[in-house]
C-alpha positions in Angstrom: 38.3 -1.5 48.6 37.4 2.1 49.2 34.8 3.8 47.0 37.4 5.4 44.8 39.0 2.1 44.0 35.6 0.5 43.3 34.7 3.4 41.0 37.9 2.9 39.0 37.5 -0.8 38.7 33.8 -1.0 37.9 33.4 2.1 35.8 30.6 3.3 38.1 31.1 6.8 39.4 31.4 7.3 43.1 28.4 9.5 43.0 26.3 6.7 41.4 27.6 4.2 44.0 26.4 6.6 46.7 23.0 6.7 44.9 22.9 2.9 44.8 23.6 2.9 48.6 20.8 5.4 49.3 18.3 3.2 47.4 19.5 0.1 49.3 20.8 -1.6 46.1 24.3 -2.2 47.4 25.9 -1.2 50.7 29.6 -1.4 51.6 30.2 -4.3 53.9 32.2 -2.3 56.4 34.0 0.9 57.3 37.6 1.8 57.7 38.9 3.1 61.0 38.6 6.6 59.6 35.0 6.0 58.7 35.4 5.5 54.9 33.2 3.0 53.0 34.9 -0.4 52.6 33.6 -2.6 49.7 34.1 -6.4 49.7 34.5 -8.6 46.7 30.9 -9.7 47.0 29.8 -6.0 47.0 31.7 -5.4 43.8 30.1 -8.5 42.2 26.7 -7.1 43.1 27.6 -3.8 41.5 28.5 -5.6 38.3 25.2 -7.5 38.5 23.3 -4.2 38.9 25.0 -2.7 35.8 24.3 -5.8 33.8 20.6 -5.7 34.6 20.5 -2.0 33.9 22.0 -2.7 30.4 18.8 -4.7 29.7 16.7 -1.7 30.2 15.6 -2.4 33.8 14.8 0.4 36.1 16.7 0.6 39.4 13.5 -0.5 41.2 13.3 -3.6 38.9 17.0 -4.3 39.5 16.4 -4.3 43.2 13.5 -6.8 42.8 15.5 -9.0 40.5 18.4 -9.3 43.0 16.5 -9.5 46.3 13.1 -11.1 45.7 13.4 -14.9 46.0 10.1 -15.3 44.1 11.2 -13.1 41.2 10.5 -14.6 37.8 13.0 -13.4 35.2 11.0 -14.8 32.3 8.1 -12.5 33.0 10.3 -9.5 33.2 12.2 -10.4 30.0 8.9 -10.8 28.2 7.8 -7.4 29.4 11.1 -5.9 28.3 10.7 -7.4 24.9 7.3 -5.9 24.6 8.5 -2.4 25.7 11.4 -2.5 23.4 9.2 -3.4 20.4 6.8 -0.6 21.3 9.8 1.8 21.5 11.2 0.6 18.2 7.9 1.0 16.5 7.6 4.6 17.8 11.1 5.4 16.8 10.5 3.8 13.3 7.3 5.8 12.9 9.2 9.0 13.8 12.1 8.2 11.4 9.6 7.6 8.6 7.8 10.9 9.3 11.2 12.8 9.4 12.2 11.1 6.1 8.9 12.1 4.4 9.3 15.7 5.6 12.8 15.8 4.3 11.8 14.2 0.9 9.2 17.0 0.4 12.1 19.5 0.6 10.3 22.1 2.8 11.6 25.6 2.2 10.5 27.1 5.6 9.1 26.0 9.0 5.6 26.8 7.7 6.1 24.1 5.1 7.2 21.6 7.8 4.2 22.4 10.0 1.9 22.0 7.0 3.4 18.6 6.1 3.1 17.4 9.8 -0.6 18.5 9.8 -1.2 16.6 6.6 0.5 13.5 7.9 -1.6 13.6 11.1 -4.8 14.1 9.1 -4.0 11.2 6.8 -3.6 9.0 9.8 -6.8 10.2 11.5 -9.5 7.7 12.5 -12.1 10.0 10.8 -12.7 9.2 7.1 -13.9 12.7 6.6 -10.6 14.2 7.8 -8.6 11.7 5.7 -10.6 12.7 2.6 -10.2 16.4 3.2 -6.5 15.9 3.7 -6.2 14.0 0.4 -8.1 16.7 -1.5 -6.3 19.6 0.1 -2.9 18.0 -0.6 -3.3 19.0 -4.3 -3.5 22.7 -3.7 -1.0 22.9 -0.8 2.8 23.3 -1.0 5.4 20.5 -0.6 3.6 17.2 0.0 5.4 13.8 0.7 4.2 11.6 -2.1 5.3 8.5 -0.1 2.7 9.4 2.5 0.0 9.6 -0.1 1.0 6.3 -1.6 1.0 4.5 1.7 -2.4 6.0 2.5 -3.8 4.9 -0.9 -2.5 1.4 -0.4 -4.0 1.0 3.1 -7.3 3.0 2.7 -10.5 0.9 2.7 -13.1 3.7 2.6 -14.1 4.1 -1.1 -14.5 7.9 -0.9 -11.2 8.5 0.7 -9.6 6.0 -1.7 -10.9 8.0 -4.7 -9.6 11.3 -3.2 -6.2 9.7 -2.7 -6.0 8.3 -6.2 -7.0 11.7 -7.6 -4.3 13.4 -5.5 -1.7 11.1 -6.7 -2.7 11.5 -10.3 -2.4 15.2 -9.9 1.2 15.1 -8.8 3.8 15.7 -11.5 6.4 13.2 -12.4 6.5 9.4 -12.0 7.5 9.2 -8.3 4.0 8.1 -7.3 3.8 5.4 -9.9 7.2 3.9 -9.0 6.2 3.7 -5.3 2.8 2.2 -6.2 4.6 -0.5 -8.2 5.7 -2.0 -4.8 2.0 -2.4 -4.0 1.6 -4.7 -7.0 3.9 -7.2 -5.3 2.1 -7.2 -2.0 0.9 -10.5 -0.6 -2.5 -8.9 0.2 -5.0 -9.0 -2.7 -6.7 -5.8 -1.6 -3.4 -3.9 -1.6 -2.6 -5.1 -5.1 -6.0 -4.0 -6.3 -5.6 -0.5 -4.7 -2.2 -0.2 -6.3 -3.3 -1.0 -9.9 -6.4 1.2 -9.6 -4.2 4.1 -8.5 -1.7 3.5 -11.3 -4.6 3.3 -13.8 -5.6 6.9 -13.0 -2.1 8.3 -13.5 -0.6 9.6 -16.7 3.0 9.3 -17.9 5.3 6.7 -19.2 6.1 5.0 -15.9 2.4 4.4 -15.2 1.8 3.1 -18.7 4.8 0.8 -18.4 3.6 -0.6 -15.1 0.1 -1.3 -16.6 1.7 -3.2 -19.4 3.6 -5.3 -16.9 0.4 -5.8 -14.9 -1.2 -7.4 -17.9 0.9 -10.5 -17.1 0.3 -10.3 -13.3 -0.6 -13.6 -11.5 -3.6 -11.8 -9.9 -6.5 -11.8 -12.4 -8.1 -8.8 -10.8 -4.9 -6.8 -11.4 -4.8 -8.0 -15.0 -8.3 -6.9 -15.6 -7.9 -3.4 -14.2 -4.7 -3.0 -16.2 -6.5 -4.1 -19.4 -9.3 -1.6 -18.8 -6.9 1.3 -18.2 -4.7 0.4 -21.2 -7.8 -0.2 -23.4 -9.0 3.3 -22.6 -5.6 4.5 -23.8 -6.0 2.6 -27.1 -3.4 -0.1 -26.3 -4.1 -3.1 -28.5 -2.2 -5.5 -26.2 -5.1 -5.3 -23.8 -7.7 -6.6 -26.3 -7.3 -10.3 -25.4 -7.9 -9.8 -21.7 -10.8 -7.5 -22.5 -12.4 -10.2 -24.6 -11.9 -12.7 -21.8 -13.7 -10.3 -19.5 -16.7 -10.1 -21.9 -16.9 -13.8 -22.2 -16.7 -14.3 -18.4 -19.1 -11.5 -17.6 -16.5 -9.6 -15.5 -17.1 -5.9 -15.9 -18.1 -6.7 -19.5 -19.7 -3.3 -20.2 -16.5 -1.4 -19.4 -14.5 -4.0 -21.2 -16.6 -3.6 -24.4 -16.2 0.2 -24.2 -12.4 -0.2 -23.9 -12.4 -2.5 -26.9 -14.3 0.2 -28.8 -11.6 2.7 -28.1 -8.9 0.3 -29.4 -11.0 -0.5 -32.5 -11.0 3.2 -33.3 -7.6 2.5 -34.9 -8.4 0.9 -38.3 -5.5 -1.6 -38.0 -7.0 -3.0 -34.8 -10.7 -3.2 -35.7 -10.6 -6.4 -37.8 -8.3 -8.2 -35.3 -10.7 -7.4 -32.4 -13.7 -8.4 -34.5 -11.9 -11.7 -35.4 -11.2 -12.3 -31.7 -14.8 -11.8 -30.8 -16.0 -14.1 -33.6 -13.6 -16.7 -32.5 -15.1 -16.7 -29.0 -18.6 -16.9 -30.6 -17.5 -20.1 -32.3 -16.6 -21.5 -28.9 -19.5 -20.1 -26.9 -21.4 -23.3 -27.3 -24.8 -23.4 -25.7 -24.3 -20.3 -23.6 -26.7 -17.6 -24.9 -25.6 -15.2 -22.2 -22.0 -15.3 -23.6 -23.3 -14.8 -27.2 -25.4 -11.9 -26.1 -22.5 -10.1 -24.4 -20.3 -10.7 -27.5 -23.1 -9.3 -29.7 -23.2 -6.2 -27.5 -19.4 -5.8 -27.7 -19.5 -6.0 -31.5 -21.7 -2.9 -31.6 -18.7 -0.5 -31.4 -16.4 -2.5 -33.6 -16.3 -1.1 -37.2 -15.8 -3.1 -40.3 -17.2 -6.0 -42.3 -16.1 -8.8 -40.0 -18.1 -7.4 -37.1 -21.1 -6.7 -39.4 -21.2 -10.3 -40.8 -20.9 -11.7 -37.2 -23.9 -9.6 -36.1 -25.9 -10.7 -39.2 -25.3 -14.3 -38.3 -26.3 -13.6 -34.7 -29.5 -12.0 -35.7 -30.7 -15.5 -36.7 -29.5 -17.1 -33.4 -31.7 -19.7 -31.9 -31.9 -17.7 -28.7 -34.4 -14.9 -29.1 -32.6 -12.6 -26.7 -29.4 -13.0 -28.6 -31.1 -12.5 -32.0 -32.9 -9.4 -30.9 -29.7 -7.9 -29.4 -27.8 -8.5 -32.7 -30.6 -7.2 -34.8 -30.8 -4.1 -32.7 -27.1 -3.5 -32.9 -27.2 -4.0 -36.7 -29.9 -1.4 -36.9 -27.9 1.1 -34.9 -24.9 0.6 -37.0 -26.9 1.1 -40.2 -28.4 4.3 -38.8 -25.0 5.6 -38.0 -23.7 4.8 -41.5 -26.7 6.4 -43.1 -26.5 9.6 -41.0 -25.3 12.6 -43.0 
């Protein structure tokens, strides 16, 4: 077959066939009497082999090696192609994500686009200082992709940068950040779940509060405790049981007692909280440390139930517990007697 016939049958242009010949990939077996290239059936099969290998992403040099080198190992080349393809897909996915975030921020001008790109680059910097400055500056700047802030907050291990990112998210209007952080609560990584609930705890709005209520029933005890602290600070009575558990177990008990005090500021809740603390006292057994923490927690719980419990504890067999209860009673009396 002449080159035109081969081009029509193979779908490879005559120009590309000449290029293959110049590289030594395929050469026509013969020539016609007029000097035209004459391709045999074997030549055409080789052309199809070349095109098949090119479809896998091989370069023309690699195609030549694959076809002509008797020691060529296809498994090694295929493994390398898989690696290259994965790297290319990862780069394309990262680009797609970046474009999506830029679009979601709804930039009004190219200056906004450049500002967003600079922010994304800074959030991905290896320098903790640059990441922190980017988080802080995002509050005052124009359109900012909230998704990028959420992703950074869920992956950030530096405590200073984490704090800046949580503050930046809390400063954003609306509930978009909270909804995205909710996905972090379902992460298989404990550290990601903790970052998510801590960020949600610093946000205001109905969506954040709803998520915190849901987090009270989370399987991760650390998530439950952070949710309880945040809800308790907002006066949510549903958090009281978890907060009392934290006091008994000595897990961030001072903050838990403060949160209980906020909830007990509502008259209807004070006696229930006091009763819950007294119930735990009855089951504290021979653990003076638990009774001492419960006595301290009763300090900010108003009402007769708490006062009676403290009076009983002031006669506790453990001196530290008795002294703590007596001191708390004295403080309560001083507050009541104050003009």
